[in-house]
C-alpha positions as CSV (number, residue, x, y, z in Angstrom):
1,V,198.3,67.0,-80.7
2,C,199.8,70.2,-82.1
3,I,201.7,70.3,-85.4
4,S,203.4,73.4,-86.7
5,D,205.9,74.8,-89.3
6,L,205.3,72.2,-92.1
7,H,206.6,74.8,-94.6
8,G,205.7,72.9,-97.7
9,N,207.4,69.6,-96.6
10,L,204.8,67.0,-97.5
11,H,207.0,64.0,-97.1
12,E,207.9,65.0,-93.5
13,A,204.3,65.7,-92.7
14,Q,203.2,62.3,-93.9
15,A,206.0,60.6,-92.0
16,L,204.9,62.4,-88.8
17,W,201.3,61.4,-89.4
18,T,202.3,57.8,-89.8
19,I,204.1,57.9,-86.4
20,L,201.1,59.6,-84.8
21,E,198.8,56.9,-86.2
22,S,201.1,54.1,-84.9
23,R,201.3,55.6,-81.4
24,I,197.7,56.9,-81.0
25,G,195.9,54.6,-83.5
26,A,194.5,55.7,-86.8
27,E,190.8,55.7,-85.7
28,E,191.5,57.3,-82.4
29,L,193.5,60.1,-84.1
30,K,190.7,60.6,-86.7
31,N,187.7,60.5,-84.4
32,N,188.7,61.3,-80.8
33,T,191.9,63.4,-80.8
34,A,192.1,67.2,-81.0
35,V,194.7,67.9,-83.7
36,V,195.7,71.5,-84.0
37,F,197.7,72.6,-87.0
38,L,199.4,75.8,-85.9
39,G,200.2,77.2,-89.3
40,D,203.2,78.1,-91.5
41,Y,202.1,75.6,-94.2
42,V,203.9,77.5,-97.0
43,D,207.4,78.8,-97.6
44,R,210.7,77.0,-98.2
45,G,209.6,73.4,-98.8
46,P,209.4,71.7,-102.2
47,S,205.8,70.6,-102.1
48,T,203.7,73.5,-100.8
49,N,200.8,72.8,-103.2
50,D,200.7,69.1,-102.4
51,L,201.0,69.8,-98.7
52,L,198.0,72.1,-98.9
53,D,196.0,69.5,-100.7
54,W,197.0,66.9,-98.1
55,L,195.9,69.3,-95.3
56,I,192.5,69.9,-97.0
57,E,192.0,66.1,-97.1
58,K,192.9,66.0,-93.3
59,K,190.3,68.7,-92.6
60,K,187.6,66.6,-94.3
61,C,188.3,63.5,-92.2
62,L,189.4,64.8,-88.8
63,Q,186.5,65.1,-86.3
64,H,188.5,67.5,-84.1
65,G,190.9,69.2,-86.5
66,I,191.7,72.8,-86.1
67,F,193.7,74.7,-88.7
68,L,195.3,78.1,-87.9
69,A,197.2,80.4,-90.1
70,G,200.8,81.4,-89.4
71,N,202.8,84.4,-90.3
72,H,204.1,82.8,-93.5
73,D,200.5,81.9,-94.5
74,F,199.4,85.5,-93.9
75,G,202.4,86.7,-95.9
76,M,201.4,84.5,-98.9
77,A,197.8,85.6,-98.6
78,S,198.9,89.2,-98.5
79,F,201.1,88.7,-101.6
80,L,198.1,87.1,-103.4
81,D,195.8,89.9,-102.1
82,C,193.6,87.4,-100.3
83,V,193.8,88.6,-96.7
84,P,190.3,89.2,-95.3
85,R,189.6,92.9,-94.8
86,T,187.9,94.4,-91.7
87,P,184.6,95.9,-92.7
88,T,184.6,99.7,-92.5
C-alpha cells in the first residue's frame, strides 16, 4: 500500500486508514502489509502537527511501515535548519 500527499489533512488520512482496515483487515494491515508513506506530510492542511503525531504512532505499530520525505517535508526541514548535512 502506498500513501502520499497527506499535506496536514489528518481527518482524510484517518478516513483512508479506516477504509484500508476494512478492506485489508486491521491485523493484516498492521502485521503483514508493506505500507509506504511517500511524503509530503506538511503544507496546506489544517492539522499538520496532529498528522505528524498520528504518523509517529503508525510508525510504532506497523511491522512493515516505510516513511519517506517529500519535497514539502524537505522544504520545511530546510526552513527550520534541520536538513541533514553531508559530512565534508
